[in-house]
N, C-alpha and C positions, 0 to 999 in steps of 0.2 A: 489846039491848045497843047502846050508842052509842059511836062513836069521835069524840073531840074533840081537835083539834090547837090548841095555844095558843102564842102567842109568849112567849118568856122571854128578854127582852133585858136581861140582868143584868150584863154585863161592862163596859159603859160606853156613852158616847154613840154611838160608831160602831155598836154592836150595835142600838141603838134605830133609828138611821138605816137600817141594813140591813133590819130588820123593816119599817120604813116602806116601803122600796123594794119588798119582796116584796108588801106590801099594795097599793101603787100598781100593780104588775104585774098583780095579780089584779083590780084595778079595771078594767083594760083587757080582760083575758081570764082568767077563773077558772083555766084550766089553766096559765097562765103562772106562777102562784104557785109551783107545784111545781118548774118548770124554774128559776125565779129562785132559790128556796131551795137547790136542788141545786147551782147554780153558786156560791152563797155558801159552802156547806159545803165544796165541792171546792177553794175558793180562800182559805180563812180564814187560812192561814199565809203567804201570799205577796202582799204584805207582811203582817205580823201585824195582827190586830185592834187597834184603838186606836193604830196606828202608820201609818195610811193604807190599811190593807187594805179598809176599808169607807168610804173617803172618798166624798163626793158624786160626784166625777168618776168614780170606779170604779163606783159604783152605776149611774150613767147609762150608762157603757160597757157594763155587763152588760145593761141594758135594750135598748140598741142591738144587741148581739150576739144577743139573743133575738128581734129583729124587732119590738119594741114601738114605738109612736109616741113618739119621744124627747121632743118638745115637751110632749105631754100628761103623760108620766111626770115630766119635770122640774118641771112646774107642780104636780103632785100632791106631789112631794117638797118643793119650795120652800114650799108652803102648809101643810106638816105635817098634811095631811088626816087621817092615821091615827095621829098621835102619841099623842093621849089614849087611844085604843083599845089601843095597844101598851103604854103605861105602866100602864093599868089591868089588862091581862092579866098583866104581870110582877108587879105588886103582889099580885094575887089568887093567883098561883102561890106567891109567897113566903109569903103568909099561910097557905097550905095545906101548907107544909113543903117545897116544891120548892127544891132548892139547886143543881142542875146540870142539864146536858143530855147525853144524853137521859135523861129520867126519866118514869115512867109512873105513872098511878093507875088502879086497877081498883076501881070502886065505892067510891071515896074512900080506898082503901088504896094507899100508895106502894109501887111495885114497882121495885126497882133494876135497871138494865140489866146483864145478864150476857151474854146472847146472844139471837138470834132464837128459838132453840129453847126457851130458858127462858121467854121472854115468851109464846110460843105455848102452852106448857104451863100457865102461870098463867091465860091467857085461857080455855083449854079447861076447866080446873078450875072457873073461875067460871061458865062456861056450863052445865056439868054440875050446878051447884048451883041454877041458876034453875028 
């Protein structure tokens, strides 16, 4: 079994920039990706996405708060180093029928999020079938 996490920046340009920010964080430190993503999720409504919530200045501020090299991070963001990767990931998810987050696929079958327990049961059932 394999776990794959994909970016799905489908709400607008700020979500693409946020995904780029997470990728730039991971470029410096792979573990920073998860901290960066968690910070994004925890702050997605203050201010709202596409209303400054994921502005470049806010993304840089998050990098600074996480102790990343801000100059390196800003250069990565400015160069749009990971933009094509983010856009391709989003397009692939849409082509596979993904419409929202969180959403999961188990062996190509879309599993809607209900709860951790329900997802764990789906995974366990799939493992039992292997």
